[in-house]
N, C-alpha and C positions, 0 to 999 in steps of 0.2 A: 428271239422265234424267227424272225425277217431277216437279220442279218444288219451287218455295220450301216451299211449305205441308208438302209428305211430306217433305220436308227436315227440316222443325222439328219433326214427328214422329218421326221417327229419330232426329233426336240429343238431343230430352227420352227417347225410351223409352230410348234407350243409356245415357243419363245416370242413367237411375232404376236402371236394371240395376247400373252401378256404384258406385253408391251402398249398393247391397244386397251388394255384394261387399269395403266397407272397412267399419273399425271406425268405431265413436263418437270422432272427438278428430280422424280424418282430413279430408281436404278436398279437393274434387271440383270442379274449376273448367274452364272451358269458356277455351283461350287466345286462341281467334278460329277462323274456318273452322269446319272440322272437327278442330279439333285441341284435347286435355282434356289437363289436368294433373292428376296423382293426388298427393298428398303424403300419407307415411306419417309420423308421426314414432315415432322409437323402432326402429324395427326393430334390430337388432342383426346383421343382416348383409347380403349383398346375395343370398341363396337367399332369407329371406320376400317380398325386392320382387319376384321372380320369381314365384314360387308364388301372390303375391296378383294378378300381371299375368297369369300363365298362367289364375287364376280370373277375372278380367276380361272376359281375351279371347274363353274358353269361351261366359259368361253372354250374353257382346253379342251370339256366333255363330248364338244363337236364330233362329228367325224369325219375322219382324215380320210381321203379319195386317194387312193395310191395304185398306180398299176395295177389297174382292175380290182382293188381289193378295198375296202373298208377299217380302220385302222381307227378303235375305240382307246380313248386314255384317259385314267381318272388321276386327278393328285390327292393326296394326303398332306395338305396346309397347317405349320404350327404358327400361330399368331401371337405375338410376344410387342411390349412395348419396353425400349431402352428406361433403363434407372439413371437417372443423376450420379456424375464419374464411373459408369460401368465400362469397363471394355469393350472389346469387340467381340472379344473370345467368349465372355462369358454372357454376352446380349446371343451370341450364336449358338452356345450350347444350349442355353432355357428355350430358343425355337427348335433346336433339333427336340428335345423331352417335347415340349408339344406337337412337332410333326411325329413322332414314334407313338404318342396317345390317339392321333387322328388315323395311321394305322389300326393301331389294337382296338378302336372302337369300328372298325370296318371298314374302311379307308374312304377314299373319295368324300371328303368334310375335313370341315375349318375345326380343331381346336386351338384352346387360347390359355396360356398360363399369366 
């Protein structure tokens, strides 16, 4: 809707906001397009991942003022925990399933698997 330049500003703004929600040592990366991956090592359970996911979702939803306009962003977040011996691709695929469940549930939510 707004073009690539505005999209880049929005992605950078959301990335900065996400980085502000995670701990030192966590990893935030762009998978491609508008998909981001957040790795949270050392969590003791899925509730911690959901709590951080909700914090990220709320922070990202704050309005982004840009060139006299206000842009609103929502996030559909899939949360999961790594299983012992699991490959990164299997973990990522499971997180992707959870994200698509969040989208089917109406978007702007965190779904756990």
